[in-house]
ZAVEX-686807 format. One record per residue: x, y, z of N, C-alpha, C in turn. Coordinates in nm, 3 decimals. Last residue first. Example, Ala and Ser with C-alpha at 12.3 -4.5 7.8 and 13.67 -1.06 7.14 Angstrom:
<nodes>
{node {1.285, -0.225, 0.708}, {1.367, -0.106, 0.714}, {1.290, 0.003, 0.787}}
{node {1.319, -0.569, 0.780}, {1.230, -0.450, 0.780}, {1.320, -0.330, 0.780}}
</nodes>
This chain:
<nodes>
{node {15.766, 11.228, 6.704}, {15.662, 11.233, 6.849}, {15.731, 11.116, 7.002}}
{node {15.903, 11.473, 6.593}, {15.986, 11.312, 6.613}, {15.847, 11.307, 6.757}}
{node {15.876, 11.671, 6.286}, {15.813, 11.630, 6.451}, {15.872, 11.470, 6.517}}
{node {16.117, 11.674, 6.014}, {16.008, 11.697, 6.062}, {15.966, 11.592, 6.214}}
{node {16.300, 11.709, 5.750}, {16.299, 11.765, 5.842}, {16.180, 11.744, 5.932}}
{node {16.357, 11.493, 5.468}, {16.310, 11.599, 5.571}, {16.296, 11.668, 5.708}}
{node {16.706, 11.453, 5.400}, {16.599, 11.461, 5.369}, {16.513, 11.550, 5.430}}
{node {17.034, 11.320, 5.587}, {16.959, 11.333, 5.478}, {16.764, 11.337, 5.434}}
{node {17.221, 11.185, 5.832}, {17.071, 11.329, 5.809}, {17.105, 11.374, 5.650}}
{node {17.459, 11.122, 5.806}, {17.391, 11.043, 5.799}, {17.235, 11.144, 5.734}}
{node {17.655, 11.376, 5.850}, {17.696, 11.281, 5.735}, {17.505, 11.187, 5.706}}
{node {17.529, 11.431, 6.108}, {17.503, 11.533, 5.993}, {17.495, 11.435, 5.846}}
{node {17.704, 11.222, 6.185}, {17.518, 11.256, 6.241}, {17.496, 11.293, 6.123}}
{node {17.944, 11.120, 6.231}, {17.893, 11.102, 6.140}, {17.724, 11.180, 6.115}}
{node {18.015, 11.148, 6.573}, {18.102, 11.162, 6.425}, {18.000, 11.082, 6.311}}
{node {17.774, 11.357, 6.750}, {17.812, 11.217, 6.750}, {17.903, 11.230, 6.622}}
{node {17.671, 11.574, 6.748}, {17.712, 11.548, 6.891}, {17.776, 11.413, 6.909}}
{node {17.703, 11.859, 6.501}, {17.671, 11.733, 6.516}, {17.742, 11.688, 6.696}}
{node {17.495, 12.074, 6.447}, {17.642, 12.042, 6.532}, {17.584, 11.876, 6.531}}
{node {17.366, 12.276, 6.181}, {17.369, 12.179, 6.253}, {17.506, 12.194, 6.295}}
{node {17.123, 12.603, 6.074}, {17.241, 12.549, 6.097}, {17.281, 12.363, 6.190}}
{node {17.014, 12.766, 5.859}, {16.988, 12.679, 5.845}, {17.148, 12.623, 5.943}}
{node {17.112, 13.049, 5.727}, {17.041, 13.026, 5.875}, {16.991, 12.938, 5.956}}
{node {17.181, 12.971, 5.449}, {17.280, 13.044, 5.549}, {17.210, 13.017, 5.697}}
{node {16.856, 12.922, 5.339}, {16.987, 12.827, 5.364}, {17.137, 12.856, 5.485}}
{node {16.609, 13.127, 5.472}, {16.754, 13.092, 5.448}, {16.858, 13.005, 5.465}}
{node {16.355, 12.916, 5.465}, {16.422, 12.967, 5.553}, {16.563, 12.992, 5.465}}
{node {15.961, 12.798, 5.435}, {16.124, 12.883, 5.424}, {16.197, 12.898, 5.456}}
{node {15.908, 12.456, 5.558}, {15.850, 12.584, 5.523}, {16.019, 12.671, 5.475}}
{node {15.963, 12.219, 5.719}, {15.848, 12.223, 5.620}, {15.808, 12.367, 5.573}}
{node {16.319, 12.154, 5.574}, {16.300, 12.240, 5.655}, {16.095, 12.202, 5.606}}
{node {16.527, 11.860, 5.391}, {16.496, 11.993, 5.388}, {16.390, 12.028, 5.492}}
{node {16.933, 11.851, 5.405}, {16.792, 11.854, 5.495}, {16.698, 11.943, 5.450}}
{node {17.084, 11.915, 5.197}, {17.026, 11.815, 5.260}, {16.990, 11.812, 5.281}}
{node {17.037, 12.148, 4.985}, {16.956, 12.075, 4.954}, {16.948, 11.895, 5.057}}
{node {17.330, 12.231, 5.144}, {17.239, 12.293, 5.086}, {17.171, 12.162, 4.976}}
{node {17.467, 12.153, 5.495}, {17.488, 12.158, 5.297}, {17.347, 12.176, 5.231}}
{node {17.414, 12.389, 5.779}, {17.330, 12.227, 5.726}, {17.374, 12.254, 5.542}}
{node {17.699, 12.538, 5.873}, {17.557, 12.570, 5.799}, {17.543, 12.383, 5.728}}
{node {17.720, 12.465, 6.287}, {17.786, 12.451, 6.119}, {17.719, 12.517, 6.044}}
{node {17.801, 12.489, 6.539}, {17.719, 12.511, 6.471}, {17.799, 12.504, 6.307}}
{node {17.972, 12.560, 6.765}, {18.048, 12.457, 6.661}, {17.889, 12.453, 6.608}}
{node {17.962, 12.790, 6.933}, {17.951, 12.700, 7.052}, {17.882, 12.589, 6.944}}
{node {18.068, 12.979, 6.735}, {18.166, 12.955, 6.855}, {18.065, 12.803, 6.917}}
{node {17.805, 12.967, 6.576}, {17.960, 12.913, 6.554}, {18.039, 12.868, 6.640}}
{node {17.582, 13.192, 6.651}, {17.618, 13.026, 6.693}, {17.691, 12.914, 6.633}}
{node {17.685, 13.386, 6.548}, {17.682, 13.371, 6.715}, {17.705, 13.263, 6.739}}
{node {17.736, 13.324, 6.216}, {17.852, 13.378, 6.319}, {17.804, 13.414, 6.489}}
{node {17.470, 13.246, 6.202}, {17.562, 13.162, 6.163}, {17.688, 13.195, 6.268}}
{node {17.138, 13.311, 6.320}, {17.259, 13.424, 6.300}, {17.411, 13.322, 6.263}}
{node {16.937, 13.019, 6.289}, {16.973, 13.147, 6.355}, {17.153, 13.197, 6.304}}
{node {16.799, 12.718, 6.352}, {16.777, 12.815, 6.241}, {16.799, 12.942, 6.316}}
{node {16.925, 12.397, 6.425}, {16.840, 12.531, 6.483}, {16.904, 12.582, 6.356}}
{node {16.981, 12.082, 6.502}, {16.935, 12.176, 6.434}, {16.931, 12.290, 6.509}}
{node {17.190, 11.868, 6.698}, {17.078, 11.947, 6.753}, {17.127, 12.059, 6.579}}
{node {17.232, 11.487, 6.668}, {17.233, 11.619, 6.626}, {17.125, 11.678, 6.673}}
{node {17.240, 11.291, 6.882}, {17.337, 11.314, 6.820}, {17.385, 11.433, 6.750}}
{node {17.166, 11.236, 7.236}, {17.138, 11.295, 7.143}, {17.275, 11.308, 7.046}}
{node {17.216, 11.134, 7.508}, {17.298, 11.056, 7.400}, {17.232, 11.099, 7.277}}
{node {17.261, 11.328, 7.689}, {17.093, 11.217, 7.694}, {17.129, 11.107, 7.604}}
{node {17.472, 11.427, 7.663}, {17.479, 11.364, 7.829}, {17.340, 11.278, 7.753}}
{node {17.394, 11.612, 7.473}, {17.517, 11.527, 7.471}, {17.511, 11.407, 7.592}}
{node {17.163, 11.779, 7.606}, {17.175, 11.718, 7.506}, {17.235, 11.579, 7.483}}
{node {17.298, 11.846, 7.808}, {17.189, 11.804, 7.838}, {17.188, 11.677, 7.695}}
{node {17.477, 12.057, 7.659}, {17.586, 11.942, 7.737}, {17.422, 11.894, 7.806}}
{node {17.381, 12.252, 7.502}, {17.369, 12.094, 7.381}, {17.473, 12.073, 7.516}}
{node {17.198, 12.392, 7.701}, {17.192, 12.264, 7.658}, {17.223, 12.190, 7.603}}
{node {17.415, 12.524, 7.793}, {17.349, 12.420, 7.956}, {17.297, 12.355, 7.795}}
{node {17.473, 12.649, 7.639}, {17.617, 12.598, 7.644}, {17.545, 12.460, 7.771}}
{node {17.312, 12.842, 7.572}, {17.312, 12.761, 7.445}, {17.418, 12.612, 7.546}}
{node {17.291, 12.968, 7.844}, {17.168, 12.887, 7.764}, {17.244, 12.775, 7.686}}
{node {17.488, 13.126, 7.829}, {17.474, 13.041, 7.924}, {17.358, 12.872, 7.940}}
{node {17.419, 13.315, 7.615}, {17.578, 13.190, 7.590}, {17.517, 13.067, 7.729}}
{node {17.263, 13.440, 7.681}, {17.165, 13.328, 7.564}, {17.367, 13.194, 7.601}}
{node {17.373, 13.548, 7.934}, {17.283, 13.453, 7.929}, {17.273, 13.354, 7.808}}
{node {17.571, 13.790, 7.817}, {17.636, 13.662, 7.843}, {17.511, 13.544, 7.904}}
{node {17.423, 14.026, 7.842}, {17.534, 14.001, 7.939}, {17.558, 13.793, 7.995}}
{node {17.285, 14.056, 7.588}, {17.466, 14.171, 7.664}, {17.488, 14.126, 7.732}}
{node {16.978, 14.135, 7.737}, {17.081, 14.083, 7.664}, {17.224, 14.184, 7.671}}
{node {16.815, 14.252, 7.945}, {16.932, 14.197, 8.006}, {17.017, 14.141, 7.824}}
{node {16.572, 14.334, 7.792}, {16.669, 14.414, 7.888}, {16.792, 14.358, 7.940}}
{node {16.460, 14.161, 7.610}, {16.604, 14.227, 7.553}, {16.687, 14.368, 7.676}}
{node {16.523, 13.786, 7.779}, {16.426, 13.929, 7.774}, {16.536, 14.107, 7.729}}
{node {16.633, 13.614, 7.484}, {16.671, 13.700, 7.672}, {16.578, 13.820, 7.647}}
{node {16.504, 13.270, 7.345}, {16.540, 13.348, 7.436}, {16.602, 13.410, 7.547}}
{node {16.620, 13.110, 7.193}, {16.668, 13.070, 7.236}, {16.593, 13.263, 7.211}}
{node {16.291, 12.863, 7.042}, {16.368, 12.938, 7.023}, {16.531, 12.988, 7.138}}
{node {16.547, 12.577, 6.980}, {16.499, 12.688, 6.938}, {16.319, 12.716, 7.048}}
{node {16.640, 12.345, 6.854}, {16.721, 12.403, 6.947}, {16.627, 12.561, 6.894}}
{node {16.546, 11.986, 6.747}, {16.534, 12.115, 6.719}, {16.605, 12.234, 6.779}}
{node {16.798, 11.686, 6.769}, {16.680, 11.760, 6.839}, {16.652, 11.967, 6.727}}
{node {16.653, 11.363, 6.604}, {16.795, 11.498, 6.654}, {16.698, 11.593, 6.717}}
{node {16.721, 11.094, 6.410}, {16.632, 11.161, 6.551}, {16.765, 11.307, 6.600}}
{node {16.752, 11.036, 6.132}, {16.839, 11.071, 6.205}, {16.769, 11.126, 6.342}}
{node {16.649, 10.986, 5.869}, {16.654, 10.904, 5.942}, {16.744, 10.902, 6.032}}
{node {16.595, 11.342, 5.844}, {16.631, 11.222, 5.754}, {16.564, 11.135, 5.860}}
{node {16.527, 11.414, 6.107}, {16.633, 11.488, 6.042}, {16.675, 11.372, 5.898}}
{node {16.316, 11.485, 6.342}, {16.410, 11.327, 6.255}, {16.451, 11.454, 6.134}}
{node {16.317, 11.581, 6.648}, {16.259, 11.571, 6.503}, {16.359, 11.456, 6.486}}
{node {16.219, 11.727, 6.982}, {16.273, 11.641, 6.913}, {16.183, 11.607, 6.744}}
{node {16.344, 12.033, 7.083}, {16.212, 12.014, 7.045}, {16.265, 11.849, 6.940}}
{node {16.446, 12.277, 7.324}, {16.444, 12.204, 7.252}, {16.377, 12.083, 7.213}}
{node {16.441, 12.649, 7.432}, {16.388, 12.475, 7.440}, {16.480, 12.437, 7.332}}
{node {16.575, 12.888, 7.654}, {16.599, 12.787, 7.526}, {16.505, 12.670, 7.571}}
{node {16.516, 13.193, 7.795}, {16.488, 13.025, 7.794}, {16.564, 12.988, 7.631}}
{node {16.535, 13.459, 8.074}, {16.599, 13.410, 7.936}, {16.498, 13.210, 7.921}}
{node {16.448, 13.561, 8.297}, {16.505, 13.638, 8.162}, {16.565, 13.586, 8.061}}
{node {16.218, 13.530, 8.531}, {16.296, 13.504, 8.362}, {16.326, 13.585, 8.322}}
{node {16.303, 13.627, 8.833}, {16.297, 13.741, 8.739}, {16.332, 13.585, 8.593}}
{node {16.388, 13.621, 9.090}, {16.297, 13.543, 9.047}, {16.208, 13.515, 8.929}}
{node {16.741, 13.634, 9.026}, {16.658, 13.639, 9.138}, {16.520, 13.545, 9.110}}
{node {16.755, 13.554, 8.692}, {16.755, 13.654, 8.788}, {16.667, 13.683, 8.902}}
{node {16.703, 13.274, 8.501}, {16.596, 13.366, 8.620}, {16.756, 13.440, 8.668}}
{node {16.659, 13.063, 8.196}, {16.776, 13.164, 8.269}, {16.680, 13.250, 8.382}}
{node {16.592, 12.748, 8.191}, {16.529, 12.867, 8.208}, {16.599, 12.972, 8.255}}
{node {16.596, 12.488, 7.930}, {16.583, 12.546, 8.037}, {16.548, 12.731, 8.051}}
{node {16.528, 12.150, 7.814}, {16.479, 12.355, 7.832}, {16.516, 12.363, 7.904}}
{node {16.538, 11.897, 7.811}, {16.650, 11.990, 7.776}, {16.558, 12.111, 7.742}}
{node {16.344, 11.870, 7.986}, {16.447, 11.795, 8.054}, {16.547, 11.854, 7.979}}
{node {16.129, 11.952, 7.797}, {16.139, 11.985, 7.930}, {16.250, 12.011, 7.971}}
{node {16.099, 11.978, 7.478}, {16.158, 11.837, 7.576}, {16.197, 11.913, 7.704}}
{node {15.824, 12.040, 7.287}, {15.954, 12.069, 7.315}, {15.979, 11.981, 7.441}}
{node {15.649, 11.989, 7.041}, {15.639, 12.040, 7.170}, {15.755, 12.037, 7.170}}
{node {15.536, 11.891, 6.774}, {15.655, 11.757, 6.827}, {15.626, 11.783, 6.988}}
{node {15.421, 12.094, 6.634}, {15.411, 11.905, 6.605}, {15.456, 11.843, 6.684}}
{node {15.569, 12.255, 6.675}, {15.421, 12.290, 6.732}, {15.370, 12.137, 6.732}}
{node {15.836, 12.280, 6.609}, {15.767, 12.303, 6.755}, {15.633, 12.237, 6.802}}
{node {15.780, 12.342, 6.360}, {15.834, 12.187, 6.359}, {15.782, 12.139, 6.483}}
{node {15.634, 12.601, 6.386}, {15.578, 12.479, 6.277}, {15.640, 12.346, 6.354}}
{node {15.894, 12.723, 6.462}, {15.774, 12.729, 6.533}, {15.686, 12.579, 6.464}}
{node {16.053, 12.708, 6.255}, {16.104, 12.658, 6.339}, {15.973, 12.620, 6.426}}
{node {15.898, 12.897, 6.067}, {15.984, 12.757, 6.001}, {15.974, 12.666, 6.131}}
{node {15.652, 13.149, 6.179}, {15.813, 13.060, 6.137}, {15.799, 12.902, 6.123}}
{node {15.483, 13.208, 6.227}, {15.429, 13.166, 6.111}, {15.637, 13.097, 6.053}}
{node {15.469, 13.288, 6.514}, {15.425, 13.209, 6.494}, {15.408, 13.091, 6.321}}
{node {15.614, 13.546, 6.528}, {15.701, 13.423, 6.578}, {15.650, 13.317, 6.547}}
{node {15.483, 13.752, 6.505}, {15.497, 13.679, 6.369}, {15.610, 13.513, 6.415}}
{node {15.372, 13.899, 6.742}, {15.318, 13.820, 6.711}, {15.356, 13.714, 6.574}}
{node {15.758, 13.939, 6.932}, {15.634, 13.987, 6.866}, {15.580, 13.862, 6.785}}
{node {16.034, 13.857, 7.031}, {15.940, 13.810, 6.894}, {15.834, 13.836, 6.785}}
{node {16.042, 13.921, 7.300}, {16.094, 13.923, 7.204}, {16.101, 13.889, 7.024}}
{node {15.729, 13.935, 7.395}, {15.834, 14.057, 7.393}, {15.950, 14.011, 7.298}}
{node {15.670, 13.668, 7.325}, {15.601, 13.749, 7.286}, {15.677, 13.869, 7.252}}
{node {15.874, 13.507, 7.521}, {15.915, 13.497, 7.327}, {15.800, 13.620, 7.328}}
{node {15.764, 13.605, 7.783}, {15.908, 13.658, 7.712}, {15.959, 13.605, 7.558}}
{node {15.534, 13.495, 7.763}, {15.548, 13.647, 7.781}, {15.677, 13.660, 7.710}}
{node {15.592, 13.236, 7.791}, {15.551, 13.281, 7.660}, {15.560, 13.395, 7.648}}
{node {15.752, 13.245, 7.981}, {15.780, 13.209, 7.868}, {15.748, 13.266, 7.764}}
{node {15.488, 13.246, 8.224}, {15.594, 13.334, 8.181}, {15.715, 13.350, 8.085}}
{node {15.427, 12.989, 8.182}, {15.330, 13.198, 8.121}, {15.406, 13.284, 8.058}}
{node {15.610, 12.848, 8.232}, {15.523, 12.816, 8.053}, {15.460, 12.993, 8.050}}
{node {15.642, 12.821, 8.458}, {15.737, 12.875, 8.417}, {15.697, 12.914, 8.259}}
{node {15.536, 12.560, 8.562}, {15.480, 12.630, 8.635}, {15.556, 12.761, 8.540}}
{node {15.688, 12.275, 8.460}, {15.570, 12.339, 8.393}, {15.533, 12.517, 8.459}}
{node {16.023, 12.443, 8.444}, {15.936, 12.422, 8.498}, {15.804, 12.429, 8.455}}
{node {16.365, 12.392, 8.299}, {16.242, 12.472, 8.253}, {16.110, 12.405, 8.383}}
{node {16.664, 12.392, 8.487}, {16.574, 12.283, 8.365}, {16.407, 12.366, 8.353}}
{node {16.852, 12.659, 8.479}, {16.787, 12.585, 8.563}, {16.709, 12.480, 8.423}}
{node {17.090, 12.907, 8.599}, {16.992, 12.867, 8.492}, {16.972, 12.732, 8.556}}
{node {17.112, 13.236, 8.776}, {17.087, 13.047, 8.751}, {16.995, 13.012, 8.582}}
{node {17.330, 13.493, 8.810}, {17.183, 13.392, 8.740}, {17.158, 13.330, 8.798}}
{node {17.259, 13.709, 9.107}, {17.288, 13.626, 9.022}, {17.195, 13.538, 8.989}}
{node {17.229, 14.104, 9.091}, {17.185, 13.962, 9.145}, {17.283, 13.823, 9.086}}
{node {17.415, 14.311, 9.286}, {17.424, 14.265, 9.150}, {17.389, 14.103, 9.204}}
{node {17.301, 14.611, 9.474}, {17.383, 14.452, 9.538}, {17.310, 14.370, 9.353}}
{node {17.465, 14.922, 9.464}, {17.342, 14.783, 9.432}, {17.429, 14.681, 9.398}}
</nodes>
């Protein structure tokens, strides 16, 4: 059997319907109630900082980054990171994460926030946000609220509510 190569590229507008179906398969209808979804809903996501993974012509993964304010600090909210369940465990999520972090750094962004599994995201440099330092617009397990500083002191300066940046 021929192995198809993985391609990670910027998201195109024509990808949206396939990505929506991917999110539905991976997260189900409950995705709309999540706190991170509320933030993205207010700002949308930055296509230039969002990436799609393809095997052949099939979209098998996606990562979005949305502009937010973390207190007074402009930052990004990463997520969802989505991999088609049939393609999990093949390094697709890691490839999308590395590409998204690299693009954010090259774009001069100072801080990336996300809500996710701390052991998974620690390998990319994410650490828990100190309790009470930043406030999301809905409930979240504080152990899953993570940050990656792309510039010295960015997380230290970020204090207060996290809200969409338009």
